[in-house]
C-alpha positions as CSV (number, residue, x, y, z in Angstrom):
1,K,-13.2,-50.9,14.6
2,D,-12.8,-50.7,18.4
3,P,-15.8,-51.9,20.4
4,A,-15.8,-48.5,22.2
5,Y,-17.4,-47.0,19.1
6,D,-20.3,-49.4,19.5
7,R,-21.4,-47.6,22.6
8,V,-22.1,-44.3,20.8
9,G,-25.8,-43.7,20.7
10,T,-26.6,-46.0,23.6
11,L,-28.3,-45.1,26.9
12,L,-26.6,-45.8,30.3
13,K,-28.9,-46.5,33.3
14,D,-31.8,-45.0,31.4
15,K,-30.5,-41.5,31.7
16,W,-27.1,-40.8,30.1
17,K,-27.1,-40.9,26.3
18,L,-23.6,-41.4,24.8
19,E,-23.4,-38.9,21.9
20,K,-19.7,-38.9,20.8
21,L,-16.5,-40.7,21.5
22,L,-14.0,-38.0,22.7
23,G,-11.0,-40.1,23.6
24,L,-9.8,-43.7,23.7
25,G,-7.0,-44.9,25.9
26,G,-5.4,-48.1,27.0
27,S,-7.7,-48.4,30.0
28,A,-10.8,-46.3,29.3
29,A,-13.0,-44.5,26.7
30,V,-14.4,-41.0,27.3
31,Y,-17.7,-39.9,25.7
32,A,-19.7,-36.7,25.5
33,A,-23.1,-37.5,26.8
34,S,-26.3,-35.8,27.9
35,H,-29.1,-36.5,30.4
36,V,-32.2,-37.6,28.6
37,N,-34.5,-35.6,30.9
38,N,-32.8,-32.3,31.8
39,G,-30.3,-32.2,28.9
40,R,-27.3,-31.7,31.1
41,R,-24.1,-32.3,29.1
42,V,-21.4,-34.3,30.8
43,A,-18.4,-36.6,30.0
44,V,-18.7,-40.3,30.7
45,K,-15.5,-42.3,31.3
46,I,-15.9,-46.0,30.9
47,L,-13.3,-48.5,32.0
48,H,-12.7,-51.1,29.3
49,T,-14.9,-54.2,30.0
50,E,-12.0,-56.6,29.9
51,L,-10.2,-54.7,32.7
52,C,-13.2,-54.7,35.0
53,A,-12.3,-58.1,36.3
54,R,-9.2,-56.6,37.8
55,K,-10.2,-55.3,41.2
56,D,-7.0,-53.2,41.6
57,L,-7.8,-51.4,38.3
58,V,-11.4,-50.8,39.2
59,R,-10.3,-49.4,42.6
60,R,-7.8,-47.1,40.9
61,F,-10.4,-46.0,38.4
62,L,-13.0,-45.1,41.0
63,R,-10.4,-43.4,43.1
64,E,-10.3,-40.6,40.5
65,G,-13.8,-39.5,41.6
66,Y,-13.2,-40.0,45.3
67,F,-10.0,-37.9,45.4
68,A,-11.3,-35.2,43.0
69,N,-14.4,-34.7,45.1
70,K,-12.5,-34.9,48.4
71,I,-10.4,-31.9,47.2
72,G,-13.4,-29.9,46.0
73,H,-11.2,-27.3,44.2
74,P,-12.3,-25.4,41.0
75,C,-9.3,-26.8,39.2
76,A,-10.3,-30.4,39.9
77,V,-12.7,-32.1,37.5
78,A,-16.0,-32.6,39.3
79,V,-17.1,-36.3,39.3
80,L,-20.9,-36.4,39.5
81,D,-21.7,-40.1,39.6
82,D,-20.3,-43.6,39.3
83,D,-22.1,-46.8,38.3
84,K,-21.9,-49.9,36.1
85,T,-23.1,-50.5,32.5
86,D,-25.4,-53.4,31.8
87,D,-22.4,-55.4,30.5
88,G,-20.5,-54.8,33.8
89,A,-18.2,-51.9,32.8
90,V,-17.5,-49.4,35.6
91,F,-18.0,-45.7,34.6
92,L,-17.7,-42.2,36.0
93,V,-19.8,-39.2,35.1
94,L,-17.7,-36.1,35.0
95,E,-18.2,-32.4,34.1
96,L,-17.7,-32.0,30.4
97,L,-14.6,-29.9,29.5
98,E,-14.1,-28.1,26.2
99,G,-10.5,-27.1,25.3
100,H,-7.2,-29.0,25.1
101,S,-4.5,-30.4,27.3
102,L,-1.1,-28.7,27.6
103,D,0.8,-31.5,25.8
104,R,0.0,-29.8,22.5
105,Y,2.6,-27.2,23.5
106,T,5.3,-29.7,24.0
107,R,5.1,-31.0,20.4
108,G,5.9,-29.0,17.3
109,K,6.4,-25.2,17.2
110,E,3.3,-24.0,19.1
111,R,4.4,-22.4,22.4
112,L,2.7,-20.8,25.4
113,P,4.1,-17.4,26.5
114,T,6.1,-17.7,29.7
115,H,3.7,-15.5,31.6
116,E,0.9,-17.9,30.7
117,V,3.0,-20.9,31.9
118,L,3.4,-19.0,35.2
119,R,-0.4,-18.3,35.4
120,I,-1.2,-22.0,34.8
121,A,1.4,-23.2,37.3
122,D,0.0,-20.8,39.9
123,D,-3.4,-22.3,39.5
124,V,-2.0,-25.9,39.6
125,L,-0.1,-25.0,42.8
126,D,-3.3,-23.6,44.3
127,L,-4.9,-27.0,43.7
128,L,-1.9,-28.9,44.9
129,A,-1.9,-26.9,48.2
130,V,-5.5,-27.9,48.9
131,A,-4.9,-31.5,47.8
132,H,-1.7,-31.9,49.9
133,A,-3.5,-30.4,52.9
134,E,-6.1,-33.1,52.5
135,G,-3.4,-35.7,52.3
136,V,-3.8,-36.4,48.6
137,I,-0.7,-36.7,46.4
138,H,-1.4,-36.7,42.6
139,R,1.7,-38.6,41.5
140,D,1.2,-37.9,37.7
141,V,1.4,-34.1,37.2
142,K,2.4,-33.6,33.5
143,P,1.3,-31.5,30.5
144,A,-1.2,-34.2,29.3
145,N,-2.9,-34.0,32.7
146,I,-3.3,-30.3,32.8
147,F,-6.3,-29.0,30.7
148,L,-7.0,-25.5,29.5
149,T,-10.6,-24.8,28.8
150,T,-12.0,-22.5,26.1
151,T,-12.6,-20.0,28.9
152,N,-8.9,-20.2,30.0
153,Q,-9.7,-22.1,33.2
154,V,-7.1,-24.7,34.3
155,K,-8.2,-28.2,35.2
156,V,-6.0,-30.9,36.6
157,L,-7.0,-34.4,35.3
158,D,-6.5,-38.0,36.4
159,F,-6.5,-38.4,40.1
160,G,-6.8,-42.2,39.4
161,I,-3.2,-42.9,40.6
162,A,-3.3,-40.4,43.4
163,R,-2.9,-41.7,47.0
164,L,-3.5,-40.6,50.5
165,A,-0.3,-39.6,52.3
166,E,-1.5,-41.1,55.5
167,A,-2.2,-44.4,53.9
168,P,0.8,-45.3,51.8
169,E,0.5,-48.4,49.6
170,A,3.0,-51.2,49.6
171,Q,4.6,-50.6,46.2
172,Q,8.0,-52.3,46.5
173,G,9.1,-53.5,43.1
174,H,6.0,-51.9,41.6
175,T,6.8,-49.2,39.2
176,Q,4.2,-50.4,36.7
177,L,5.3,-48.7,33.6
178,G,2.6,-50.5,31.7
179,T,-0.3,-49.5,33.9
180,G,1.1,-46.4,35.2
181,I,2.3,-45.2,38.6
182,G,3.6,-42.0,37.1
183,T,5.3,-41.0,33.8
184,P,9.1,-41.3,33.6
185,S,9.7,-38.0,31.9
186,F,7.9,-36.1,34.6
187,M,8.7,-38.3,37.5
188,S,10.7,-37.2,40.6
189,P,13.8,-39.3,41.4
190,E,12.3,-40.8,44.5
191,Q,9.2,-41.8,42.6
192,A,11.3,-43.3,39.8
193,R,13.2,-45.4,42.3
194,G,10.0,-46.7,43.9
195,R,10.8,-45.1,47.2
196,W,7.1,-44.7,48.1
197,N,7.8,-44.1,51.8
198,I,9.4,-40.7,50.9
199,V,7.1,-39.8,48.0
200,D,5.1,-36.8,49.2
201,G,3.8,-33.4,48.1
202,R,7.3,-32.4,47.1
203,S,7.2,-35.0,44.4
204,D,4.2,-33.2,42.8
205,I,6.1,-29.9,43.0
206,W,9.0,-31.6,41.2
207,A,6.6,-32.8,38.5
208,L,5.1,-29.3,38.1
209,G,8.6,-27.9,37.7
210,A,9.3,-30.5,35.0
211,T,6.0,-29.6,33.3
212,M,7.0,-25.9,33.3
213,F,10.5,-26.8,31.9
214,S,8.8,-28.8,29.1
215,L,6.3,-26.0,28.3
216,I,9.0,-23.3,28.2
217,T,11.6,-25.3,26.2
218,G,9.2,-27.2,24.0
219,H,10.5,-30.7,24.7
220,K,10.4,-33.4,27.4
221,P,12.6,-32.8,30.4
222,R,14.0,-36.3,29.8
223,E,14.2,-38.1,26.5
224,A,15.4,-41.6,25.7
225,E,14.5,-44.3,23.2
226,T,12.6,-46.5,25.6
227,A,10.5,-45.9,28.7
228,N,12.9,-48.1,30.8
229,E,15.9,-45.9,29.7
230,E,13.9,-42.8,30.6
231,L,13.2,-44.3,34.0
232,L,16.9,-45.0,34.5
233,I,17.7,-41.4,33.7
234,A,15.0,-40.3,36.1
235,M,16.6,-42.4,38.8
236,T,20.2,-41.3,38.3
237,A,20.7,-38.0,36.3
238,P,20.0,-34.5,37.7
239,M,18.0,-32.2,35.5
240,P,19.9,-29.5,33.7
241,S,19.2,-25.8,34.6
242,L,16.4,-24.3,32.6
243,G,18.8,-21.4,31.8
244,D,21.3,-23.8,30.1
245,V,18.6,-25.1,27.8
246,S,16.7,-21.8,27.1
247,R,19.1,-18.9,27.5
248,D,16.4,-16.2,26.8
249,V,14.3,-17.0,29.8
250,H,14.2,-14.4,32.6
251,P,16.6,-15.3,35.5
252,L,13.8,-15.3,38.1
253,V,11.8,-17.9,36.0
254,V,15.0,-20.0,35.7
255,Q,15.4,-19.7,39.5
256,L,11.8,-20.8,40.1
257,V,11.9,-23.8,37.8
258,D,15.4,-24.9,39.0
259,K,14.2,-24.7,42.6
260,A,11.2,-26.9,41.9
261,L,13.6,-29.5,40.2
């Protein structure tokens, strides 16, 4: 059993009771929790203890809260607090979301109607406009990072690998497929090539276009047997027109997605 399950039922900083493990990833675990005094329900995201010795990973983890709060947009997940557990694991306290991410519509037969894809994209664009005006570039827009709540509100997740446009990082030779500076299937060509000096807000627009492409067609915009081959395609091959893949899509929608890509 993963050690993350052992935290269920424990109390963080004498106030947050971890009630249920909601998700478990390669770098962090997410729990439903409640405040012991006022009963407020939240999500708590805890970086795996063994990763907390890596200052770069801790910095990236905490950046999620900094950038989301800097933007202050309804589609950004509010981060309420950050702290450390008694065993030294860094954690964030976030608003608790109920619903599902959009990647469920890129697997199997379930599809979103095109008008709903457009509505969601419009909300994401509204967030990105505010983020880009603040100098924040998300760098990992994809279906798994767009969440639809039970009340149909759109939330954009994971600002952990975002960066400030005015303070570019030195990323030469630093694609980091293992720890993630983007996702090859939804990565703009300049980002796939590691050309960080020219990665800007347009790279997020490209990724949103790829997300729309995926939601409408039902499959990833790029597919290969390995992540490295997907990355090579991202560097070298242009995207096909949406109209060539899904011939029943309205021409104006095709034009919109093709322009983003």
